[in-house]
N, C-alpha and C positions, 0 to 999 in steps of 0.2 A: 731927226733931234738929235744928231751925233756932227760932231766934228770933225773927229777922227778917221782915219783913212777906214773906209768897210772893206771888209777879205770877205767876208761873205755872208747869205742869208738865210733864215731859218723862221721855225716860229716860235716861242715862247709862252708863257703864262704873266699875268699881271698877277703878282706876288699877295693883292688884296681882295681880291674875286676871280680868279683860279681862269679870269677868260683867256682864252687863243689869242692871241695876239704876233703879226708879222715882226722880227725880231732880226737887227745886223749883230754880226760880230764885228766890233770896229778895234783897229790899235789904238791906244791910247799912252805915250811914253812903251816903258815896257811892258805894260797891260793890255792882256785881250779883253774886251767887258763885251757882256752881252747886253744889249740896249732894246728898249722899247717904250710904246707909251699907248699907256690904257685911255680910250676914253673919256672916263671916270674919273680913273684915281690919277694919272696923268704920267709921266716920263718916272722908266726905273732904270738903273744902270747896274751891274753887277761883275767885279773881275772874276774869269775862269781861268786866265791863265798868266802868267807873269813869270819872265825871264829865261833860262836856256834849259832845252832846245827849244826851238823859236817853233811857232805855234803851227806855222807853214812847213816845217820840216816835219812834225811829229807826226806820221800817216801809216796805214795797213788796211788799205781798201781790201773788200773783199763783197761777195757778191749777194744781195741776202736770200734768206730761205725760210718760207712761211712757218709758223709753227704745224706739225704733225695733224694737229688737232683745234680747231677753234671753235672756243665752246660762246663766241657771240658773235652779232652780226655788227656790220660797219653801218653807223646810222649818225650821232654827231659827230665822228671822227675823232682822231687822235688827242688827245685822252681820255675820251669819256666813254669809250666803248669796250674796254678791256675785259679780257675775259679767258687767254688771248683773241685775238680779232684777227681776221685771215690778213691785215694789212700788217703784223708785226713779222718784221725781219729776222728773227734768230728764234731758234729753238730753244731749248729750257738745259741750260747746265747745270745749275745749281738750282734747286725748291729748295724755299725753307716754310717748313709747317710748321707755327705757332702753338705749341700744347700747351700754356696757359698765358696768362698776364699777369697773374701774382709776383712779387719780386718784394725781400725785404731792402733792397737798398735805396729803391727813389732816387737814383742818380739826377741831375737836373741835365745832363744830356741826354736823356733816355728818348730815344725815337719812337718806341712805344708808349709814353707815358703808364709803366709798369709801375704798381705798387701792390699794398700790400689790402687795399680792400676793392679788388677788380673783381670786375665778375669771376662767378663760377667755371670752373673748368670746363673743355669738351670731356666726356667720357671716352676711356682708351676704344671702347667699340668700335665706336664712332669715329675717331682719328684711324684705326684700322681702314675703316671703308674710304676714308680720303686718300688714305696713303697706299689704294690698291686701285681708285683712279686716277692719282698720281702719277702711277706704273703705268698704266694703259693710255693714259693722255702724252705723259712727257718720256713713255719708256725709262731704260737704265739711268738715266739721269742720276747727279747726286743729291742727298740729302741732310739739310740741317735741321735738326730739331732745333727751336728758339722759342722765347717768349716776349714776356717776362722773364721770369729764371726757372729753366726747368727742372733744375734740380727739387723745388719745391712738392715736386707730384711725389709720391710713396711708388706711386705706379709707372714711376721712368722705364723700367728694365721693362715692364710688361710692352711696352710703345715701341721699343728700341728692338724687339723681338719683333715686332709687327713689321718695321721698319726692313729688319733682315730678308722676312719669308718674302720681301715684293724683288729683293736681288737688284738693288738698289745700286751705285756707282761705288757708293761713297755713304754710310752712316755715319752724321757727324752730330756733336754736341757743340752750343753755343751757351756759351757757362762764365758768369763771376768766376766760380772754383772754388765759392767759399764752403758747400758742402761736403765737395773734394777734399777739402783741406783739413776740413770740422771732425769727420767720419771716421774713424779708421774702419777701415775694408769697402769704403763705399767705391769709389773707384775701380776696385777689382768687381765689384756687383754689376757695372756697367757694363765692363769689360767682356765679362762672363756670359752677358745678353747678348753680348756680339755688338756693341760701339764700337770703330775703330777710331775715330779722332777726337779732340775737343781744340772746339775754337776759342782758345780763353783769354776772358777781357785782361789786359795787363798794361798800366797806362805811366808806369814807370816808377818813381820813388813816392814817399809816401806823400811828398807835399801836390804830388801832382792828385795821388788817388782823395786824398783831402780836400782838392776842389770839386774834381770832376763826378766823385760817387760820395761823398761826404765822408767820408772814413779813411785812415788810415792802415792801409791793406796791404803792402807791401810782401811783408813777412807770409799772412796768411796765401799770397798768390805762388809766394814759392813753396811751400806747406802741397800747393795743390799740384804745383809741378812735380815737386816729388812723389804724390800719390797716383797720379800720372804715368811717369815711368817703372813704377813699381807693380802696377798693373798693366805696363807693356801697351799703354793708349798713346797713341802719336797727339804734337800738343803745337798748337797753332797758338802764337801773342798773338793780340789782336790791342794793338793800343789805338786808342782816339787820343785824337791830336788837335790841343787849341793852344795858337800863339801865345805868348806870355802865362805858358802854365807847364809844355814838358816837352816844347818843339828841340828844347837840348841836350833832351836824352835819347834821340835816336839811336847816336852808334853805342851807348853804354847798354840799350837793349838788343842790339846785334850782339852785340859781344858777349853779352846773357846767353842770350841763343846758343848762339857757336858752343860756349861752357859747359852747354846744357843738352848739347848732341850725342847720344841719335834720339834720344826721347823728345827734343823740339825739332819738329820739322820744316817748320818756316814762320816768318813774322810780316803778317799782313798788315801794314798801315792802314788807319780811315781816318783822315782829316774832318774836322765835326760840322757837321751840315744842317741847318736850321729847322729840323723833325720834332713832331712830338713836340717835349717841354722843354726841349733849347730855347731860346730868347729870340724873336720869330723878328727883333730889334738889331740879331747879332751884325756889331759893325762891321764893313769892307774891309777892315785894316787887320780884322782877328782871322781870316780867311786863308787858310793854308791848299792854294792849290797844287796840282801833280808836279811842274818844275820845282816848284818852292821846295815839296819836300824831299825829291829827288839832290835837289846841292847841297839843303843839309844831312842828306844823308850820304852821301859823297864828303863833305867835310870832317864830320864829326866820326868818317869809320878809319882815322889816321894812315891812309892809303891802301885799307883792305877793298874800297871798293872803287868803282869808274861808273861815271856816266852811260858810257859807251856799252857799261854789262850789262844794259839796262833796256828795254824794248817794249813798245806797243803791244794790247794784247791781241788774240786772231779771234776772241770768240766773242765779245763785249764791245762795244764802240772803242778807238782807237784811242778815243781822250779821256774813258771813263778808268782805266789804269797803266800803271807798268808791271813791271815784274823781271824778272833775274833769276836762274838758275845757279847755283855755284856746289863744288866742291871741297871737300874738308879735305887736304894735303898739308901735313908736317904742323899743322895748329894754325894753319892759312887759309884762306878761302879763294879758290880761285874760280871763275866763271868756266861755265861751263860750255864750250866753245860750241861743240857739238848737238847741242841741244837747244842754241839759241834762248829764245823765247820760251813763256811758259808753254806752249804749245808746239814746242820741238823744232822750230826752224827761224831762221833769222829773215826780218821782212825783207831786209836787201836783197833776198835770195827772190826774191817774187815779184814776176816780170805782169806788166799791165794786162798783156795777151792773155794769161794764164791766172787771174784771179781766182784763189781759191772762195769755194761756196760758204755760205756762215755754216752749213750744216756740217760742212768739216771741220771747221775753226771748231765749231761745238765737243765732238768730236775727240776733236785731241786734248779740246780742254779739259774735259770731265776726264779721259782716263789718265792727263798730268794730275789734276788735282788727287785722284785718287790715288794713285802709286806714290804720289809725294807726301800728302798729309796723313797716310795712314801710319802705322807704327813698322810694318812692312811693306814691301813690297805684295799688290795684290796674286794670288794665284790665277796666273791665265787660265782662263776659258778655252779655248782654243788655241792654235800656234798664228806668231808676231804676221799681221797682216802687211806691215811696212817696216822701213827702217826706225822709225819714230819707236814704235811698240819694240823693236829689237832692241834699240836703246834702253825703253823704261824697262826690260824686262832684264838687263845683263848686268846694268851700272848699281853700284852699290848703292841702297836706298840707304843706310845708314851711315855715308858719307854727305849725304845730299842736305842741302836747305836750299827752302826756295824763300826772297826776301821779295815785297809785292804793295805797293800801296792804293787803293781805290777813292776817288770824289765821287761821293754820291752825289747825284742833282738833288736841289729843296727849291720852293718854288721862287726864288731869287735868279738862280740859273739853270734852271732845267729848260732842255732844247729837244722839241719835239725828236728830230731824227736821230736823237741819241737813243732817246727812249726805245725808240724801236728798234735800235741794235739791241737792248738788254738782253743777258743771256740769265739771270738772276731774279726769279721771280717766288713771289710770296704765294702760298694756297689759301684763300678765300677757304670759311668757315660753308660755302658751297659749293666746293673746289675746283674752284676756277683761279686760275692765274694770273697775278698780275704781277708786272715789271718792280722791284722793290722799292726805288726811286720813289715811282708812282704809288704804289701801296701806302706810304708814310706820310707822300706829300703834305703839306699844311700851311696853311695861309694864316697871315700874319696874324688875324684874331682866334688862329686856333681848328678853324674848320678844316677838315679832310674831304678829297676825292671819293676814298675808298676803305680808309681803315672805321671798324665802328659805324658803318652806314652799309652794310650788306646783310 
């Protein structure tokens, strides 16, 4: 179906009926497209890569590693047997636990389609049992309490305590930050319950907030940041990026992050995908790809950042993200050359004869994220095992900043080999683990594979 240069083959889905289809990655000018044809709904093409670095050079090979516990058997095959199944190729690095589907914002880009009229919340006691199962099945992964908006629950401190009792690597809150901003002492109460990190929705100027969230929220976001800093909580700024809305704000967001160190521990950009409430007919011209975000970031940084400061991940699939680690010195950011990527080593040092295992990549990623995104370095429970852990233990965490970007896959762009390498998993109500993109996958008519159907 393509007249472009075929680079590789994979499997993808029909965005209308979610049928599994053979697909190709084909080069068309500066773009690489994912192309397939459904016998019922016809051909589909979606841009998955545009610009530099070149698609063929962005690599980080690893040996797959099956999850320690497979909760489902292989029957229909990927992506229909998730739980995780034995064919999955990566351990859980971060587990997303949704504690509510309620939210007061109703954002047009909400992947969970959260709102004020959603179903009742799971009981705190049931969530404690799910967290215990998660610890048993996935080990000491990092946990993100999400939703909906978790702060709509008055018993959130109880849930945080239940998570900390399981001794996860990091307990983080995914939030719009409005209750943190508006309620004096609330951030401190969460910190006292054991919260370590806040994943703060942060889209930039008021004009962007108005489009993406329906309200002018910039001042309240800064107030939330102040509250977290006062409470000793590490903050990761999380901008949702949409072309024509806030792609010109990347440099300003990074400069704000630098000015708010050490409370701000990282910036994690997320180009919008067609999940949940976001329109299924998203024009391809609006979709920002990883290399485009990287180019914008470098251009807007005023010489503070370089493309070579960023690397593919060692945990999730290589085309899912980029990241860089920096240290603040004399008011400037400098790359941590001895840390390399988010996982502690440079991809250039990895030789084909000695590929790391996905399991080792997950271990390093969990340790790196927990050490970087919390308000202070986690106290080691055992002596460092290698040079990477010694680096984390000795480098001043109050001077470090991570900058990263994750490109989620939707029904237009999902590649099954990427899904099998996913390390960010959402826990279902019955305790199973589903790759984040699969859990939120939404067909053009709003149907889902997993969310709301389990």
